VOGU-3710 file (C-alpha; in Angstrom, 3 decimals, decimal comma):
1> msvkqyilet> 6,446/14,842/11,871  4,857/11,573/12,418  4,611/9,731/8,743  0,815/10,067/9,422  0,746/13,633/9,266  3,949/13,702/6,393  1,030/12,275/4,201  -1,566/14,666/5,025  0,932/17,295/4,359  2,100/16,040/1,261
11> lkdhkmhmtl> -1,519/15,422/0,098  -2,357/19,106/0,501  0,541/19,961/-2,134  0,412/16,920/-4,889  -0,506/13,374/-5,017  1,690/10,582/-3,619  3,201/7,415/-5,089  4,819/5,330/-2,858  6,616/2,241/-3,717  6,381/-1,413/-2,763
21> idpdkqlpea> 9,198/-3,706/-2,055  8,534/-7,099/-1,073  11,422/-8,199/0,868  11,103/-12,031/-0,317  12,251/-11,545/-3,540  15,320/-10,553/-3,316  18,468/-9,936/-0,987  17,987/-7,023/1,746  20,659/-5,193/-0,128  18,641/-5,088/-3,563
31> sariakraaa> 15,689/-4,171/-1,761  17,988/-1,003/-0,508  18,988/-0,740/-4,812  15,400/-0,920/-5,435  14,747/2,107/-2,498  17,548/4,193/-3,389  16,418/4,026/-7,378  12,834/4,855/-6,387  13,745/7,781/-4,387  15,724/8,988/-7,213
41> fktdaimvgg> 13,181/9,209/-9,209  11,343/10,813/-6,500  8,307/8,492/-5,244  7,109/9,697/-1,843  7,803/6,776/0,374  8,957/3,201/0,840  6,200/0,640/1,524  7,871/-3,031/2,812  5,703/-6,431/2,564  3,651/-8,799/0,620
51> stgitqekld> 4,902/-11,964/1,522  3,408/-14,158/3,757  6,283/-16,653/4,641  8,846/-13,047/5,378  11,420/-13,917/8,642  11,620/-11,704/10,947  15,525/-11,630/10,588  15,415/-10,602/6,367  12,246/-8,384/7,312  14,812/-6,410/9,911
61> ktiecikgvt> 17,771/-6,395/7,286  15,597/-5,375/4,750  14,719/-2,231/6,665  17,796/-1,567/7,936  19,570/-1,837/4,333  17,354/0,541/2,796  17,049/2,968/6,024  20,773/3,285/5,050  20,442/4,479/1,383  17,306/6,894/1,375
71> dlpviyfpsg> 15,595/9,644/4,285  12,386/8,653/2,567  9,426/7,208/5,555  9,737/3,175/5,557  6,499/2,171/6,523  5,829/-1,716/6,740  2,757/-3,216/4,709  2,046/-6,383/6,938  0,755/-9,836/5,843  0,513/-11,026/9,722
81> anaiaqrcda> 1,932/-11,269/13,277  4,833/-13,757/12,422  6,771/-10,892/11,704  6,778/-7,021/12,530  9,345/-4,743/11,318  11,227/-3,190/14,298  12,956/-0,669/12,240  10,087/1,011/10,178  9,297/4,125/10,291  5,298/3,108/10,372
91> iyfmsmlnsl> 2,694/-0,010/10,149  -0,135/0,262/8,470  -1,932/-1,401/11,386  -4,605/-2,766/8,361  -7,839/-4,786/8,421  -8,859/-6,768/4,902  -12,442/-5,785/5,539  -13,414/-8,084/3,005  -11,819/-11,394/3,676  -14,113/-14,202/5,168
101> nvrnvtgeqs> -11,512/-15,264/7,605  -11,904/-13,050/10,908  -8,039/-13,695/11,297  -7,300/-11,097/8,464  -10,205/-8,643/9,685  -9,068/-8,185/13,566  -7,002/-11,626/14,160  -3,453/-10,897/12,761  -3,895/-7,070/14,714  -5,037/-8,797/17,950
111> kgaltirklg> -1,905/-10,922/17,730  0,552/-8,409/16,775  -0,932/-5,329/18,736  0,908/-5,847/22,082  4,267/-5,981/20,544  3,635/-3,088/18,492  2,912/-1,289/21,213  5,895/-2,315/23,261  7,948/-1,279/19,964  6,555/2,219/20,364
121> letismgyvi> 5,891/1,850/16,492  3,436/4,649/14,760  0,159/3,050/13,769  -1,500/3,967/10,769  -4,973/2,778/10,613  -6,084/1,664/7,168  -9,027/-0,140/5,601  -8,120/-2,655/2,984  -10,628/-3,706/0,103  -9,705/-6,370/-2,487
131> vepgmkvgev> -11,009/-5,643/-5,845  -11,683/-8,315/-8,683  -9,785/-10,019/-9,754  -7,782/-9,654/-6,796  -5,026/-11,970/-7,436  -2,864/-13,453/-5,151  -3,403/-11,270/-2,096  -7,075/-12,236/-2,670  -6,888/-15,855/-2,443  -4,170/-15,578/0,561
141> geaevvprdn> -6,908/-13,205/2,169  -9,663/-15,406/1,462  -11,225/-12,294/0,315  -14,882/-12,087/-0,918  -13,341/-9,947/-3,739  -15,481/-6,656/-4,920  -16,791/-7,415/-8,247  -15,514/-4,407/-10,903  -19,494/-3,721/-11,596  -20,556/-3,618/-7,936
151> ipmavgyalt> -19,566/-0,186/-6,807  -22,240/-0,416/-3,888  -20,679/-2,987/-2,092  -17,148/-0,836/-2,922  -19,058/2,264/-1,537  -20,314/0,169/2,077  -16,563/-0,997/2,663  -15,265/2,919/2,225  -17,975/3,707/4,543  -17,277/1,247/6,929
161> aemfgmdlly> -13,554/2,154/7,300  -14,647/5,819/7,933  -17,261/4,981/10,378  -14,445/2,865/11,991  -12,028/5,558/12,401  -9,424/4,413/10,011  -6,922/6,609/8,730  -6,781/5,378/5,024  -8,577/3,371/2,664  -6,685/0,937/0,415
171> leagsgapep> -8,705/-0,447/-2,872  -6,311/-3,138/-4,103  -6,829/-4,993/-7,004  -3,825/-7,190/-6,667  -0,028/-7,264/-7,869  0,221/-7,963/-11,435  -3,854/-7,191/-12,613  -4,160/-7,064/-15,883  -5,787/-3,381/-15,003  -6,230/-1,061/-12,304
181> vpsdmiravr> -9,302/-0,483/-10,199  -12,605/0,918/-12,418  -12,584/4,888/-12,355  -16,169/4,702/-12,263  -15,440/2,870/-8,713  -12,857/5,043/-7,345  -15,126/8,053/-8,116  -17,691/6,831/-6,237  -15,809/6,090/-3,279  -14,157/9,375/-3,581
191> esvripliig> -17,385/10,721/-3,329  -18,786/8,775/-0,096  -15,673/9,506/2,249  -13,118/12,304/3,276  -10,342/9,607/4,272  -6,959/9,535/1,560  -7,547/7,013/-1,121  -4,990/4,662/-1,957  -5,155/2,814/-5,396  -2,796/-0,603/-6,084
201> ggitssehaa> -2,932/-3,067/-8,238  -2,716/-3,465/-12,354  -0,699/0,028/-12,043  1,907/-0,395/-14,960  1,775/2,972/-16,847  1,691/6,839/-16,663  -1,701/6,489/-18,267  -2,922/3,813/-15,746  -1,879/6,334/-12,502  -3,344/9,524/-14,237
211> tvlraggdiv> -6,683/7,664/-14,720  -7,247/6,638/-11,020  -5,772/9,610/-9,941  -8,388/11,767/-11,254  -10,576/9,210/-10,790  -10,231/10,275/-6,703  -7,199/8,531/-5,948  -5,040/10,153/-3,429  -1,910/7,757/-3,327  -0,739/5,602/-6,240
221> vtgtlvengg> 1,200/2,336/-5,290  3,788/0,512/-7,382  5,932/-2,346/-7,000  6,753/-4,277/-10,011  7,983/-1,471/-12,024  10,901/-0,625/-10,103  11,608/-4,179/-9,241  12,315/-4,541/-12,778  15,225/-2,466/-13,909  14,279/-2,308/-17,456
231> lesqfehvvd> 10,991/-0,527/-16,615  12,787/2,395/-14,803  11,902/5,020/-17,769  8,203/3,836/-17,560  8,381/4,212/-13,225  9,908/7,485/-13,618  7,310/8,628/-15,649  4,198/7,228/-13,665  5,985/9,146/-10,608  6,185/12,489/-12,585
241> tvhsi> 2,480/11,803/-13,873  1,467/11,576/-10,300  2,920/14,939/-8,900  1,732/16,403/-11,930  -2,195/15,972/-11,142
//
């Protein structure tokens, strides 16, 4: 079964939680320990990425270590064509739709496409939309962030992703955001498109997870919770909440 099929089949049964691991924040062995803890708490998939300066060597070693401790799908969440995960199970072939720099819309993708094809990697196309405040990813991606009160703008990007034929849509408030993407925005987007909707950024509690999923999200992504060992019980509550909705 492809990773895309796995996602679609899992969503028929329950909402999903994915754990994002930034390989540049710790040694590969430490990333593997994070993945093992996340798997024990029943996360549905591991996403690897987030850094802008990750080396090919560290990326490959991180994924090798992670795959040594879990059978969960490992999906590469790329920041550019400078490093492409050769051992991942799939790669989000994503376009930051509201970037003001064409490099983030189609440029990096065109640079990496031939390598991805030669490696035979599964690609999952995804529209990536940065919502205020955007945090570091909005800054680095040169995004014209969607204001939290501009629902028509968010819906417009969502429809663009679906009309382009993308498999998934990801609304991102940014790592460390004080709060998640607004519920009314998620609800409006959900009413406008049929493709699975990922919500990330600012989700630090089970209450946050429940709110964004009940508004219409399908998949919740968290990273900082499981990176911090002191928040393991909170992480477990988030995953349990996701699966109960």
